[in-house]
C-alpha positions in Angstrom: 4.0 -9.9 3.9 7.2 -9.2 2.0 5.6 -9.6 -1.4 2.9 -7.0 -0.7 5.4 -4.6 0.8 7.7 -5.0 -2.2 4.7 -4.4 -4.6 3.6 -1.3 -2.6 7.2 0.1 -2.7 7.2 -0.3 -6.5 3.8 1.3 -6.8 4.9 4.2 -4.6 8.0 4.8 -6.7 5.9 4.8 -9.8 3.5 7.4 -8.5 6.4 9.5 -7.2 8.0 9.4 -10.7 4.7 10.3 -12.4 4.0 13.0 -9.8 0.6 11.4 -9.0 1.3 10.8 -5.4 -0.8 13.0 -3.1 0.8 15.8 -1.0 0.3 13.7 2.1 2.2 10.8 0.4 -0.8 8.5 -0.5 -1.1 6.6 -3.7 -3.8 4.4 -5.1 -3.6 0.6 -5.4 -6.4 -1.7 -6.1 -7.2 -5.2 -4.7 -7.0 -6.6 -8.2 -3.5 -5.1 -8.9 -2.2 -6.6 -5.7 -3.8 -9.9 -6.4 -2.3 -10.0 -9.9 1.1 -9.2 -8.6 1.2 -11.4 -5.5 -1.5 -14.0 -6.0 -3.0 -13.1 -2.6 -6.8 -13.0 -2.2 -8.5 -10.0 -0.8 -9.0 -11.9 2.5 -5.2 -12.5 2.8 -4.5 -8.9 1.7 -6.8 -7.6 4.4 -5.2 -9.7 7.1 -1.7 -8.5 6.1 -2.8 -4.9 5.9 -4.3 -5.2 9.4 -1.0 -6.3 10.8 0.9 -3.6 8.9 -1.6 -0.9 10.2 -1.3 -2.2 13.8 2.5 -1.8 13.5 1.9 1.7 11.9 3.9 0.7 8.9 1.2 1.7 6.5 -1.9 3.9 6.5 -4.9 3.4 4.3 -7.9 5.4 3.2 -10.7 5.3 0.8 -11.1 8.3 -1.4 -12.7 9.4 -4.7 -15.9 8.5 -6.5 -16.1 5.6 -6.8 -14.0 4.9 -3.8 -10.4 3.8 -4.3 -8.0 2.4 -1.8 -5.0 4.6 -1.1 -1.8 3.7 0.8 0.9 5.6 2.6 4.1 3.8 3.7 5.9 4.9 6.8 9.5 4.2 5.8 10.8 5.0 9.3 8.8 2.1 10.7 9.7 -0.3 7.9 13.5 0.5 8.2 13.4 -0.1 12.0 12.0 -3.6 11.4 14.7 -4.6 8.9 
């Protein structure tokens, strides 16, 4: 789970720096990008994201045309778990 979170943190930082994060704090991240960075299949990604969503550590949504997966990290929840 740590590899995915680390990757999402880095992606979030990138989109903040480039001012491409949404007003609500969401940023895009594809299944392929995560797979390339973590070597985790879509199935394993989905299982980890389900756990993180249950803990309310992340939010996800599909937006755009074609649909893209967007993430929002709740840093308050993540910091409480450390």
